[in-house]
Residue frames as a rotation matrix with the C-alpha (Angstrom) as fourth column:
MET 1
0.579 0.815 0.000 0.00
0.815 -0.579 0.000 0.00
0.000 0.000 -1.000 0.00
LEU 2
-0.362 -0.841 0.403 1.91
0.864 -0.464 -0.193 2.99
0.350 0.279 0.895 -1.33
THR 3
0.273 0.599 0.753 -0.61
0.372 -0.787 0.492 5.66
0.887 0.146 -0.438 -0.32
ASP 4
-0.854 -0.521 -0.010 0.36
0.276 -0.436 -0.857 8.26
0.442 -0.734 0.516 2.29
TRP 5
0.169 0.942 -0.289 -2.24
0.787 0.047 0.615 8.84
0.593 -0.332 -0.734 5.04
GLN 6
-0.851 -0.346 0.395 -2.74
0.094 -0.840 -0.534 12.25
0.517 -0.417 0.748 6.64
THR 7
-0.175 0.795 -0.580 -5.12
0.941 0.309 0.140 12.48
0.291 -0.521 -0.802 9.61
GLU 8
-0.721 0.061 0.690 -7.09
-0.112 -0.993 -0.030 15.64
0.684 -0.099 0.723 10.44
VAL 9
-0.966 0.213 0.146 -9.18
-0.138 0.050 -0.989 16.32
-0.218 -0.976 -0.019 13.53
ASP 10
-0.109 0.980 0.165 -12.57
0.224 0.186 -0.957 16.59
-0.968 -0.068 -0.240 11.77
ALA 11
0.266 0.303 0.915 -14.27
0.920 0.204 -0.335 17.13
-0.288 0.931 -0.224 8.41
ALA 12
0.991 0.085 -0.102 -13.67
0.061 -0.975 -0.214 20.89
-0.118 0.206 -0.972 8.50
ALA 13
0.308 -0.950 -0.044 -9.96
-0.478 -0.195 0.857 20.31
-0.823 -0.243 -0.514 9.07
VAL 14
-0.084 -0.255 0.963 -9.91
0.645 0.723 0.247 17.85
-0.760 0.642 0.104 6.15
ALA 15
0.703 0.429 0.568 -11.33
0.711 -0.445 -0.544 20.59
0.019 0.786 -0.618 3.92
ASP 16
0.862 -0.447 -0.240 -8.82
-0.344 -0.863 0.370 23.14
-0.373 -0.236 -0.897 5.27
ALA 17
-0.001 -0.921 0.391 -5.91
-0.124 0.388 0.913 20.78
-0.992 -0.048 -0.115 4.62
ALA 18
0.094 0.109 0.990 -7.14
0.864 0.485 -0.136 19.92
-0.494 0.868 -0.049 1.14
CYS 19
0.951 0.281 0.130 -7.55
0.309 -0.844 -0.438 23.58
-0.013 0.456 -0.890 0.25
ARG 20
0.575 -0.803 -0.158 -4.01
-0.521 -0.508 0.686 24.28
-0.631 -0.313 -0.710 1.42
LEU 21
-0.174 -0.665 0.726 -2.51
0.186 0.702 0.688 21.32
-0.967 0.255 0.002 -0.47
ILE 22
0.410 0.395 0.822 -4.37
0.877 0.076 -0.474 22.18
-0.250 0.915 -0.316 -3.67
GLY 23
0.984 -0.039 -0.172 -3.19
-0.061 -0.990 -0.125 25.78
-0.166 0.133 -0.977 -3.41
ILE 24
0.174 -0.982 0.072 0.44
-0.418 -0.007 0.909 24.66
-0.892 -0.188 -0.411 -3.08
ALA 25
-0.166 -0.188 0.968 0.08
0.633 0.732 0.251 22.32
-0.756 0.654 -0.002 -6.07
ALA 26
0.756 0.524 0.392 -1.48
0.639 -0.464 -0.613 25.12
-0.139 0.714 -0.686 -8.11
ARG 27
0.798 -0.500 -0.336 1.30
-0.423 -0.862 0.279 27.57
-0.429 -0.080 -0.900 -7.37
ASP 28
-0.142 -0.895 0.422 3.97
-0.177 0.443 0.879 24.99
-0.974 0.050 -0.222 -8.22
ALA 29
0.039 0.224 0.974 2.27
0.815 0.557 -0.161 23.94
-0.579 0.799 -0.161 -11.45
ILE 30
0.929 0.352 0.113 1.76
0.356 -0.770 -0.530 27.52
-0.099 0.532 -0.841 -12.64
ALA 31
0.540 -0.805 -0.248 5.35
-0.543 -0.558 0.627 28.43
-0.643 -0.204 -0.738 -11.81
GLU 32
-0.347 -0.751 0.561 6.72
-0.099 0.625 0.775 25.40
-0.933 0.213 -0.291 -13.65
ARG 33
-0.669 0.135 0.731 4.28
0.671 0.531 0.517 24.93
-0.319 0.836 -0.446 -16.55
GLY 34
-0.979 0.201 0.026 2.06
-0.174 -0.902 0.396 28.03
0.103 0.383 0.918 -16.67
ARG 35
-0.100 0.991 -0.090 -1.22
-0.710 -0.007 0.704 26.24
0.697 0.134 0.704 -15.89
PHE 36
-0.804 -0.036 0.593 -2.85
-0.507 0.562 -0.653 24.16
-0.310 -0.826 -0.471 -13.16
ARG 37
-0.295 0.671 -0.680 -4.96
-0.601 0.423 0.678 21.24
0.743 0.609 0.278 -14.35
LEU 38
-0.808 0.092 0.582 -7.17
-0.535 0.302 -0.789 19.86
-0.248 -0.949 -0.195 -11.59
VAL 39
-0.538 0.666 -0.516 -9.58
0.018 0.621 0.783 16.92
0.843 0.412 -0.346 -11.77
LEU 40
-0.502 0.452 0.737 -12.56
-0.845 -0.440 -0.305 17.44
0.186 -0.776 0.603 -9.45
ALA 41
-0.932 0.267 -0.247 -14.40
0.317 0.929 -0.191 14.80
0.179 -0.256 -0.950 -7.45
GLY 42
-0.159 0.945 0.285 -18.14
-0.316 -0.322 0.892 14.65
0.935 0.052 0.350 -6.93
GLY 43
-0.002 0.249 -0.969 -19.98
0.766 0.622 0.158 13.62
0.642 -0.742 -0.192 -3.79
SER 44
0.856 0.504 0.116 -20.57
0.302 -0.668 0.680 15.58
0.420 -0.547 -0.724 -0.60
THR 45
0.528 -0.666 -0.526 -17.11
0.747 0.071 0.661 15.49
-0.403 -0.742 0.535 1.01
PRO 46
-0.411 -0.848 0.336 -15.16
0.911 -0.365 0.193 17.70
-0.041 0.385 0.922 -1.46
MET 47
0.323 0.614 0.720 -17.76
0.703 -0.665 0.252 20.49
0.633 0.425 -0.647 -1.56
ALA 48
0.894 -0.057 -0.445 -16.43
0.332 -0.581 0.743 22.15
-0.301 -0.812 -0.501 1.60
THR 49
-0.127 -0.991 0.037 -12.99
0.651 -0.055 0.757 22.19
-0.749 0.120 0.652 0.00
TYR 50
-0.287 0.064 0.956 -14.38
0.906 -0.306 0.293 23.83
0.311 0.950 0.030 -3.15
ARG 51
0.774 0.610 0.170 -16.08
0.506 -0.758 0.412 26.55
0.380 -0.233 -0.895 -1.13
ARG 52
0.596 -0.643 -0.482 -12.83
0.322 -0.358 0.876 27.29
-0.736 -0.677 -0.006 0.67
LEU 53
-0.378 -0.752 0.540 -10.93
0.812 0.011 0.584 27.37
-0.445 0.659 0.607 -2.59
ALA 54
0.129 0.524 0.842 -13.46
0.859 -0.484 0.170 29.74
0.496 0.701 -0.513 -4.16
ALA 55
0.965 0.255 -0.059 -12.90
0.241 -0.781 0.576 32.14
0.101 -0.570 -0.815 -1.26
SER 56
0.371 -0.909 -0.192 -9.11
0.546 0.046 0.836 31.96
-0.751 -0.415 0.514 -1.52
ASP 57
0.584 -0.297 -0.755 -6.65
-0.590 -0.795 -0.144 34.07
-0.558 0.529 -0.639 -3.45
GLN 58
0.145 -0.491 0.859 -5.38
0.465 0.800 0.378 32.13
-0.873 0.345 0.345 -6.48
ASN 59
-0.662 -0.372 -0.651 -4.03
-0.446 -0.502 0.741 32.83
-0.602 0.781 0.167 -9.94
TRP 60
0.026 0.854 0.520 -7.41
-0.100 0.520 -0.848 31.78
-0.995 -0.030 0.099 -11.26
LYS 61
0.566 0.243 -0.788 -6.92
-0.752 -0.239 -0.614 32.54
-0.338 0.940 0.048 -14.94
ARG 62
-0.359 -0.807 -0.469 -4.31
-0.897 0.438 -0.067 29.76
0.259 0.397 -0.880 -14.99
TRP 63
-0.575 0.219 0.788 -6.64
-0.393 0.771 -0.501 27.10
-0.718 -0.598 -0.357 -13.58
SER 64
-0.406 0.516 -0.754 -8.34
-0.738 0.302 0.604 24.43
0.540 0.801 0.258 -15.70
LEU 65
-0.403 0.374 0.835 -11.00
-0.716 0.439 -0.543 22.26
-0.570 -0.817 0.091 -14.05
TYR 66
-0.501 0.242 -0.831 -11.94
-0.535 0.668 0.517 18.76
0.680 0.704 -0.205 -15.19
TYR 67
0.267 0.679 0.684 -14.13
-0.961 0.244 0.134 16.02
-0.076 -0.693 0.717 -13.67
GLY 68
-0.755 -0.559 0.343 -13.45
-0.577 0.815 0.059 12.46
-0.313 -0.154 -0.937 -12.61
ASP 69
-0.807 0.553 0.208 -16.98
0.591 0.760 0.270 11.30
-0.009 0.341 -0.940 -13.38
GLU 70
-0.774 0.628 -0.084 -20.51
-0.623 -0.778 -0.083 12.44
-0.117 -0.012 0.993 -14.07
ARG 71
-0.513 0.712 0.480 -24.07
0.294 0.671 -0.681 11.16
-0.807 -0.207 -0.553 -13.91
CYS 72
-0.938 0.149 0.314 -26.10
0.298 -0.119 0.947 10.98
0.178 0.982 0.067 -17.11
VAL 73
0.085 0.932 -0.352 -28.90
0.902 -0.222 -0.371 13.36
-0.424 -0.286 -0.859 -16.22
PRO 74
0.667 0.209 0.715 -29.77
0.595 -0.728 -0.342 16.81
0.449 0.654 -0.609 -17.64
ALA 75
-0.259 -0.912 0.317 -27.14
0.537 -0.409 -0.738 19.51
0.803 -0.021 0.596 -17.22
ASP 76
-0.386 0.175 0.906 -29.30
-0.554 -0.829 -0.075 21.43
0.738 -0.531 0.417 -14.72
ASP 77
0.585 0.586 -0.561 -30.19
0.049 0.665 0.745 18.38
0.810 -0.463 0.360 -12.62
PRO 78
0.541 -0.362 0.760 -29.06
-0.821 -0.423 0.383 18.69
0.183 -0.831 -0.526 -8.96
GLN 79
0.891 -0.233 0.390 -27.74
0.071 0.920 0.385 15.12
-0.449 -0.315 0.836 -9.17
ARG 80
0.745 -0.630 0.221 -25.00
0.295 0.014 -0.955 16.31
0.599 0.777 0.196 -11.50
ASN 81
0.209 -0.784 -0.585 -21.52
0.947 0.014 0.321 16.62
-0.243 -0.621 0.745 -10.02
SER 82
-0.634 -0.488 0.599 -20.96
0.671 -0.733 0.114 19.72
0.384 0.474 0.792 -12.11
TRP 83
0.258 0.807 0.531 -24.18
0.213 -0.583 0.784 21.29
0.942 -0.089 -0.323 -10.79
ALA 84
0.832 0.035 -0.553 -23.02
0.551 0.058 0.832 20.81
0.062 -0.998 0.029 -7.19
VAL 85
-0.159 -0.975 -0.155 -19.55
0.955 -0.192 0.228 22.14
-0.252 -0.112 0.961 -7.96
ILE 86
-0.405 0.079 0.911 -20.93
0.506 -0.811 0.295 25.21
0.762 0.580 0.289 -9.76
ALA 87
0.650 0.757 0.068 -23.02
0.313 -0.348 0.884 25.95
0.693 -0.553 -0.463 -6.66
THR 88
0.449 -0.561 -0.695 -19.80
0.849 0.024 0.528 26.30
-0.280 -0.827 0.487 -4.62
GLY 89
0.909 -0.059 -0.412 -18.65
-0.137 -0.978 -0.160 29.20
-0.394 0.202 -0.897 -6.80
LEU 90
0.095 -0.970 0.225 -15.41
0.115 0.235 0.965 27.51
-0.989 -0.066 0.134 -7.85
PRO 91
-0.008 -0.162 0.987 -15.93
0.935 0.348 0.065 27.21
-0.353 0.923 0.149 -11.63
GLU 92
0.851 0.375 0.368 -16.77
0.494 -0.811 -0.315 30.89
0.180 0.450 -0.875 -12.09
LYS 93
0.697 -0.684 -0.216 -13.38
-0.322 -0.568 0.758 31.74
-0.640 -0.459 -0.616 -10.60
ALA 94
0.002 -0.771 0.637 -11.34
0.352 0.597 0.721 29.35
-0.936 0.223 0.272 -12.74
GLY 95
-0.468 -0.281 -0.838 -10.03
-0.596 -0.599 0.534 30.37
-0.652 0.750 0.113 -16.14
LYS 96
-0.464 0.303 -0.832 -11.31
-0.701 0.449 0.555 27.19
0.542 0.841 0.004 -17.80
HIS 97
-0.366 0.490 0.791 -14.05
-0.631 0.494 -0.598 24.75
-0.684 -0.718 0.129 -16.76
PHE 98
-0.570 0.059 -0.820 -14.69
-0.715 0.457 0.530 21.50
0.406 0.888 -0.218 -18.60
PRO 99
-0.058 0.626 0.778 -17.76
-0.742 0.494 -0.453 19.59
-0.668 -0.603 0.435 -17.36
ILE 100
-0.916 -0.102 0.389 -18.44
0.120 0.854 0.507 16.15
-0.383 0.511 -0.770 -18.78
PRO 101
-0.589 0.728 -0.350 -21.33
-0.806 -0.503 0.312 16.54
0.051 0.466 0.883 -21.29
ALA 102
-0.948 0.120 0.295 -23.23
0.023 0.949 -0.314 13.61
-0.318 -0.291 -0.902 -19.79
GLU 103
-0.059 0.974 -0.219 -26.56
-0.375 -0.225 -0.899 14.95
-0.925 0.029 0.379 -21.04
LEU 104
-0.150 -0.074 -0.986 -25.48
-0.989 0.025 0.149 13.57
0.014 0.997 -0.077 -24.45
GLY 105
0.930 0.331 -0.159 -25.68
-0.320 0.943 0.093 10.01
0.181 -0.036 0.983 -23.10
ALA 106
0.676 -0.676 0.293 -22.87
-0.149 0.264 0.953 7.95
-0.722 -0.688 0.078 -21.65
LYS 107
0.335 -0.583 0.740 -21.24
0.816 0.573 0.081 6.70
-0.471 0.577 0.667 -24.85
ALA 108
0.532 -0.095 0.842 -21.23
0.608 -0.649 -0.457 10.02
0.590 0.755 -0.287 -26.71
ALA 109
0.923 -0.166 0.347 -20.12
-0.341 -0.770 0.539 11.93
0.177 -0.616 -0.768 -23.63
ALA 110
0.614 -0.730 0.300 -17.26
0.173 0.495 0.851 9.50
-0.770 -0.471 0.430 -22.99
THR 111
0.308 -0.476 0.823 -16.03
0.951 0.183 -0.250 9.86
-0.031 0.860 0.509 -26.56
GLU 112
0.652 0.001 0.758 -16.12
0.242 -0.948 -0.207 13.65
0.718 0.319 -0.619 -26.39
TYR 113
0.900 -0.294 0.323 -14.46
-0.428 -0.445 0.787 13.86
-0.087 -0.846 -0.526 -22.98
ARG 114
0.593 -0.720 0.360 -11.75
0.601 0.694 0.396 11.41
-0.535 -0.018 0.844 -23.98
ALA 115
0.225 -0.484 0.846 -10.63
0.822 -0.372 -0.431 13.90
0.523 0.792 0.315 -26.62
ARG 116
0.770 0.152 0.619 -10.97
-0.095 -0.933 0.347 16.77
0.631 -0.326 -0.704 -24.15
ILE 117
0.888 -0.387 0.246 -8.65
-0.277 -0.024 0.961 15.34
-0.366 -0.922 -0.129 -21.50
LYS 118
0.751 -0.612 0.248 -6.02
0.658 0.665 -0.353 13.90
0.051 0.428 0.902 -23.84
PRO 119
0.194 -0.747 0.636 -3.96
0.331 -0.560 -0.760 17.11
0.924 0.357 0.139 -24.09
ALA 120
0.561 0.118 0.819 -4.38
-0.600 -0.624 0.500 17.81
0.571 -0.772 -0.280 -20.36
MET 121
0.986 -0.150 0.076 -2.57
0.059 0.732 0.679 14.72
-0.157 -0.665 0.730 -19.11
PRO 122
-0.412 0.137 -0.901 -0.67
0.775 0.573 -0.268 14.25
0.479 -0.808 -0.342 -16.95
PHE 123
0.632 0.678 0.375 -3.00
0.282 -0.652 0.704 16.18
0.722 -0.339 -0.604 -14.68
ASP 124
-0.323 -0.728 0.605 -1.32
-0.388 -0.481 -0.786 18.32
0.863 -0.489 -0.127 -12.04
MET 125
-0.880 0.090 0.466 -3.69
-0.423 0.298 -0.856 16.98
-0.216 -0.950 -0.224 -9.38
VAL 126
-0.370 0.811 -0.452 -6.55
-0.040 0.472 0.880 14.50
0.928 0.344 -0.143 -9.20
LEU 127
-0.715 0.256 0.651 -9.01
-0.699 -0.227 -0.678 14.93
-0.026 -0.940 0.341 -6.35
LEU 128
-0.429 0.546 -0.720 -11.09
-0.040 0.784 0.619 11.91
0.903 0.294 -0.315 -5.32
GLY 129
-0.086 0.444 0.892 -13.58
-0.996 -0.071 -0.060 10.91
0.036 -0.893 0.448 -2.67
MET 130
-0.926 -0.165 -0.339 -14.66
-0.163 0.986 -0.034 7.48
0.340 0.023 -0.940 -1.50
GLY 131
0.071 0.997 0.035 -18.09
-0.689 0.023 0.724 5.92
0.721 -0.076 0.689 -1.14
GLU 132
0.152 0.037 0.988 -19.05
-0.940 0.315 0.133 3.67
-0.307 -0.948 0.083 1.74
ASP 133
0.931 0.141 0.336 -18.64
-0.039 0.955 -0.294 0.66
-0.363 0.260 0.895 -0.59
GLY 134
0.088 -0.993 0.084 -15.09
0.296 0.107 0.949 1.73
-0.951 -0.059 0.303 -1.49
HIS 135
0.395 0.051 0.917 -15.93
0.918 -0.011 -0.395 3.12
-0.010 0.999 -0.051 -4.93
THR 136
-0.175 -0.407 -0.897 -14.25
0.237 -0.901 0.363 6.23
-0.956 -0.149 0.254 -6.29
ALA 137
-0.810 0.149 -0.568 -15.27
-0.565 -0.456 0.687 8.30
-0.157 0.877 0.453 -9.31
SER 138
0.388 0.922 0.003 -17.75
-0.902 0.380 -0.206 5.86
-0.191 0.077 0.979 -10.94
LEU 139
-0.330 -0.546 -0.770 -15.49
-0.503 0.792 -0.347 2.84
0.799 0.272 -0.536 -10.51
PHE 140
0.371 0.650 0.663 -17.54
-0.919 0.157 0.361 0.39
0.131 -0.744 0.656 -8.46
PRO 141
-0.472 -0.541 0.696 -16.61
-0.678 0.727 0.106 -2.89
-0.564 -0.422 -0.710 -6.76
GLY 142
-0.192 0.366 0.911 -17.19
0.165 0.927 -0.338 -6.05
-0.967 0.086 -0.238 -8.76
GLN 143
0.853 0.506 -0.126 -17.31
-0.016 -0.217 -0.976 -4.39
-0.521 0.835 -0.177 -12.16
ASP 144
0.116 -0.794 0.597 -15.00
0.931 0.296 0.213 -4.66
-0.345 0.532 0.773 -15.14
TRP 145
0.494 -0.036 -0.869 -13.29
-0.049 -0.999 0.013 -1.45
-0.868 0.036 -0.495 -16.20
PRO 146
0.872 -0.171 0.459 -12.42
0.487 0.197 -0.851 -1.01
0.055 0.965 0.255 -19.87
ASP 147
-0.056 -0.969 -0.241 -8.86
0.818 -0.182 0.545 -0.01
-0.572 -0.167 0.803 -20.68
LYS 148
0.127 0.184 0.975 -9.89
0.753 -0.657 0.026 3.48
0.645 0.731 -0.222 -21.77
THR 149
-0.878 -0.469 0.097 -9.12
0.318 -0.723 -0.613 6.93
0.358 -0.507 0.784 -20.42
VAL 150
-0.622 0.777 0.099 -12.86
-0.680 -0.474 -0.560 7.69
-0.388 -0.415 0.823 -20.27
PHE 151
-0.914 0.319 -0.249 -15.69
0.095 0.767 0.635 5.21
0.394 0.557 -0.731 -20.60
ALA 152
-0.162 0.960 0.229 -19.44
-0.712 -0.275 0.646 4.77
0.683 -0.058 0.728 -20.27
VAL 153
-0.986 0.025 0.163 -20.91
-0.108 0.649 -0.753 3.07
-0.125 -0.760 -0.638 -17.20
LYS 154
-0.504 0.834 -0.225 -24.26
-0.391 0.012 0.920 1.44
0.770 0.552 0.320 -17.92
ASN 155
0.367 0.644 -0.671 -25.00
0.220 0.641 0.736 -0.48
0.904 -0.418 0.094 -14.72
ALA 156
-0.641 -0.574 0.509 -23.82
-0.321 -0.402 -0.857 1.51
0.697 -0.714 0.073 -11.72
PRO 157
-0.466 0.468 -0.751 -25.21
0.722 0.692 -0.017 -0.03
0.511 -0.550 -0.660 -8.50
LYS 158
-0.419 0.348 -0.839 -26.14
0.548 -0.640 -0.539 3.43
-0.724 -0.685 0.077 -7.26
PRO 159
0.453 0.641 0.619 -28.62
0.885 -0.241 -0.398 5.59
-0.106 0.729 -0.677 -9.19
PRO 160
0.644 0.610 -0.461 -28.43
-0.686 0.195 -0.701 6.83
-0.338 0.768 0.544 -11.80
ALA 161
0.622 -0.351 0.700 -27.17
0.251 0.936 0.245 3.64
-0.741 0.023 0.671 -13.42
GLU 162
0.580 -0.381 0.721 -25.78
0.778 -0.005 -0.628 5.42
0.242 0.925 0.294 -16.48
ARG 163
0.758 -0.436 -0.485 -22.61
0.014 -0.733 0.680 7.46
-0.652 -0.522 -0.550 -15.91
VAL 164
0.730 -0.676 0.097 -19.34
0.096 -0.039 -0.995 8.55
0.676 0.736 0.036 -17.46
THR 165
0.895 -0.446 -0.008 -16.04
-0.029 -0.076 0.997 8.06
-0.445 -0.892 -0.081 -15.64
LEU 166
0.269 -0.913 -0.307 -12.33
-0.911 -0.139 -0.388 8.46
0.312 0.384 -0.869 -16.10
GLY 167
0.780 -0.061 -0.623 -10.61
0.065 0.998 -0.015 5.08
0.622 -0.029 0.782 -16.04
ILE 168
0.852 -0.445 -0.277 -7.93
0.388 0.179 0.904 4.01
-0.353 -0.877 0.325 -13.61
ASN 169
-0.014 -0.928 0.372 -5.04
0.996 0.019 0.084 4.83
-0.085 0.372 0.924 -15.96
ALA 170
0.054 0.103 0.993 -6.31
0.433 -0.899 0.069 8.36
0.900 0.426 -0.093 -16.56
LEU 171
0.919 0.337 0.205 -6.86
-0.040 -0.438 0.898 9.02
0.392 -0.834 -0.389 -12.87
GLN 172
0.675 -0.722 -0.153 -3.39
0.527 0.327 0.785 7.75
-0.516 -0.610 0.601 -12.04
ASN 173
0.022 -0.654 0.757 -1.83
0.944 -0.236 -0.232 9.83
0.330 0.719 0.612 -14.82
CYS 174
0.852 0.323 0.412 -1.19
0.132 -0.894 0.428 12.74
0.507 -0.310 -0.804 -12.48
ARG 175
-0.180 -0.940 0.291 1.58
-0.097 -0.278 -0.956 14.51
0.979 -0.200 -0.041 -10.63
SER 176
-0.971 -0.058 0.234 -0.33
-0.238 0.077 -0.968 14.31
0.038 -0.995 -0.089 -7.35
MET 177
-0.246 0.912 -0.329 -3.55
0.130 0.367 0.921 12.78
0.961 0.184 -0.209 -6.04
LEU 178
-0.854 0.111 0.509 -5.65
-0.518 -0.274 -0.810 13.67
0.050 -0.955 0.292 -3.01
ILE 179
-0.356 0.774 -0.524 -8.30
0.306 0.626 0.717 11.29
0.883 0.096 -0.460 -1.66
LEU 180
-0.674 0.188 0.715 -10.62
-0.636 -0.640 -0.431 12.93
0.376 -0.745 0.551 0.88
VAL 181
-0.341 0.533 -0.774 -12.43
0.396 0.829 0.396 10.71
0.853 -0.171 -0.494 3.40
THR 182
-0.826 0.186 0.532 -14.91
-0.543 -0.511 -0.666 11.91
0.148 -0.839 0.523 6.02
GLY 183
0.132 0.991 0.019 -17.84
-0.913 0.114 0.393 10.31
0.387 -0.069 0.920 7.81
GLU 184
-0.391 -0.262 0.882 -18.16
-0.749 0.647 -0.140 7.38
-0.535 -0.716 -0.449 10.20
HIS 185
0.648 0.717 0.255 -20.31
-0.406 0.609 -0.681 5.50
-0.644 0.338 0.686 7.66
LYS 186
0.680 -0.476 -0.557 -17.10
-0.546 0.179 -0.819 4.92
0.489 0.861 -0.138 5.65
THR 187
0.223 -0.622 0.750 -15.34
-0.908 0.148 0.393 3.18
-0.356 -0.769 -0.532 8.52
HIS 188
0.553 0.035 0.832 -15.76
-0.017 0.999 -0.031 -0.35
-0.833 0.003 0.554 7.16
ALA 189
0.951 -0.210 0.227 -14.44
0.243 0.053 -0.969 0.58
0.192 0.976 0.102 3.72
VAL 190
0.480 -0.818 0.318 -11.41
-0.777 -0.564 -0.278 2.26
0.407 -0.114 -0.906 5.31
GLN 191
0.251 -0.353 0.902 -10.76
-0.673 0.606 0.424 -0.84
-0.696 -0.713 -0.085 7.43
GLN 192
0.781 0.077 0.620 -10.95
0.313 0.811 -0.495 -3.03
-0.540 0.580 0.609 4.31
TRP 193
0.886 -0.450 0.110 -8.68
-0.140 -0.487 -0.862 -0.71
0.441 0.749 -0.494 2.38
ARG 194
0.259 -0.829 0.496 -6.00
-0.952 -0.306 -0.014 -0.71
0.164 -0.469 -0.868 5.06
ALA 195
0.290 -0.092 0.953 -6.30
-0.419 0.883 0.213 -4.50
-0.860 -0.461 0.217 5.35
GLY 196
-0.709 -0.698 -0.098 -5.39
-0.348 0.226 0.910 -4.87
-0.613 0.680 -0.403 1.69
VAL 197
0.040 0.793 0.608 -8.83
0.563 0.485 -0.669 -5.58
-0.825 0.370 -0.427 0.21
GLU 198
-0.830 -0.434 0.349 -8.79
0.508 -0.332 0.795 -4.60
-0.229 0.837 0.496 -3.47
LEU 199
0.266 0.890 -0.372 -11.42
0.593 -0.455 -0.665 -1.88
-0.760 -0.044 -0.648 -3.38
PRO 200
0.579 -0.014 0.815 -11.62
0.755 -0.369 -0.543 0.51
0.308 0.930 -0.203 -6.34
VAL 201
0.933 -0.228 0.280 -10.27
-0.289 -0.936 0.202 3.39
0.216 -0.270 -0.938 -4.25
ALA 202
0.533 -0.771 0.347 -7.36
-0.127 0.333 0.934 1.20
-0.836 -0.542 0.080 -3.15
ARG 203
0.277 -0.402 0.873 -6.50
0.873 0.484 -0.053 0.30
-0.401 0.777 0.485 -6.73
VAL 204
0.704 0.036 0.710 -6.67
0.472 -0.771 -0.429 3.87
0.531 0.636 -0.559 -7.96
GLY 205
0.877 -0.288 0.385 -4.77
-0.454 -0.758 0.467 5.23
0.157 -0.585 -0.796 -4.96
ASP 206
0.743 -0.618 0.257 -1.97
0.347 0.684 0.642 2.67
-0.572 -0.388 0.723 -5.14
ILE 207
0.506 -0.619 0.601 0.57
0.568 -0.286 -0.772 5.13
0.649 0.732 0.207 -6.54
GLY 208
-0.251 -0.759 -0.601 3.44
0.956 -0.098 -0.276 6.91
0.151 -0.644 0.750 -4.89
GLN 209
-0.909 -0.133 0.396 2.02
0.151 -0.988 0.015 10.39
0.389 0.073 0.918 -5.49
ALA 210
0.060 0.998 0.007 -1.29
0.179 -0.018 0.984 9.70
0.982 -0.058 -0.179 -3.72
ARG 211
-0.965 -0.251 0.082 -2.24
-0.028 -0.210 -0.977 11.04
0.262 -0.945 0.196 -0.31
VAL 212
-0.022 0.958 -0.286 -5.35
0.675 0.225 0.703 10.27
0.737 -0.178 -0.652 1.75
VAL 213
-0.860 -0.079 0.504 -6.60
-0.284 -0.747 -0.601 13.11
0.424 -0.660 0.620 3.93
ILE 214
-0.222 0.742 -0.633 -8.95
0.386 0.663 0.641 11.50
0.895 -0.102 -0.433 6.43
GLU 215
0.293 0.457 0.840 -11.04
-0.645 -0.554 0.526 12.53
0.706 -0.696 0.132 9.40
ARG 216
-0.635 -0.702 0.322 -9.49
-0.691 0.330 -0.643 11.22
0.346 -0.631 -0.695 12.63
LYS 217
-0.139 0.649 0.748 -12.66
-0.785 0.388 -0.483 9.59
-0.603 -0.655 0.455 13.98
CYS 218
0.767 0.432 -0.474 -13.14
-0.641 0.544 -0.542 7.58
0.024 0.720 0.694 10.82
LEU 219
0.066 -0.838 -0.542 -9.58
-0.499 0.442 -0.745 6.27
0.864 0.319 -0.389 10.92
GLU 220
-0.659 -0.297 0.691 -9.73
-0.750 0.203 -0.629 5.50
0.047 -0.933 -0.356 14.65
LEU 221
0.270 0.848 0.456 -12.96
-0.766 0.477 -0.431 3.53
-0.583 -0.233 0.778 14.23
ALA 222
0.721 -0.071 -0.689 -11.47
-0.537 0.571 -0.621 1.61
0.438 0.818 0.373 11.31
THR 223
-0.367 -0.928 -0.073 -8.41
-0.579 0.289 -0.762 0.78
0.728 -0.237 -0.643 13.39
ASP 224
-0.466 0.286 0.837 -10.58
-0.799 0.272 -0.537 -0.36
-0.381 -0.919 0.102 16.30
GLN 225
0.638 0.761 -0.120 -12.67
-0.719 0.532 -0.447 -2.47
-0.276 0.372 0.886 13.94
ALA 226
0.360 -0.603 -0.712 -9.54
-0.497 0.522 -0.693 -4.13
0.789 0.604 -0.112 12.58
SER 227
-0.656 -0.634 0.409 -8.26
-0.658 0.215 -0.722 -4.82
0.370 -0.743 -0.558 16.11
ASN 228
-0.079 0.729 0.680 -11.58
-0.818 0.343 -0.462 -6.34
-0.570 -0.593 0.569 17.20
SER 229
0.762 0.333 -0.555 -11.60
-0.624 0.607 -0.492 -8.57
0.172 0.721 0.671 14.10
ALA 230
-0.108 -0.900 -0.422 -8.09
-0.507 0.416 -0.755 -9.78
0.855 0.132 -0.501 14.87
VAL 231
-0.655 -0.074 0.752 -9.05
-0.748 0.204 -0.631 -10.58
-0.107 -0.976 -0.189 18.49
ALA 232
0.387 0.897 0.215 -12.13
-0.800 0.442 -0.406 -12.48
-0.460 -0.015 0.888 17.32
ILE 233
0.595 -0.229 -0.770 -9.99
-0.529 0.610 -0.590 -14.58
0.605 0.758 0.242 14.95
ASP 234
-0.531 -0.844 0.074 -7.45
-0.569 0.290 -0.769 -15.35
0.628 -0.450 -0.635 17.67
């Protein structure tokens, strides 16, 4: 398990730390290459980070925002990752914003976004979350993932079933990766991850440039759960 783990006192501190780390990565990328290319995560956990970023002082015209996955619903549907991110105020600050056009349908959107991200890789940073089943982006446990940078998902176990996601190789094609984890309901997945279970988030995060920023309570509960399991086996 190559991933570096950083513990923060609570969910607010996770967002603070993520905002700080993203800001450092942005400054370094702009200084070295003139642009910061960031892949955004959906879900509830990263939204606090986006709000903090939107309120921060950045060289915004040099930022380009991409997405790790999207749900195939209308562009103005609140289920959309891009809709939630826009509500934080972050995209209006950034110089460039590239939502996944999932309203076109999964296959067409995947084809279009594949061409969109090709010149952007390697990304400067990929931001990910984790579901309570260990999924990340729209890479779910027990499913086969095509060897494509972006592909259509037709049978996601969580609604909506039709989605578009970056594949594992595209997500790992980055200079740095942050995986944000908050919430006690994710304890079991964290315990499995640290025990070596091949969850999607574990596979994606198994690179030297990945860092998990996790809420302390979640990690402590996962550690306790692992200890209790070991005692029961003994």
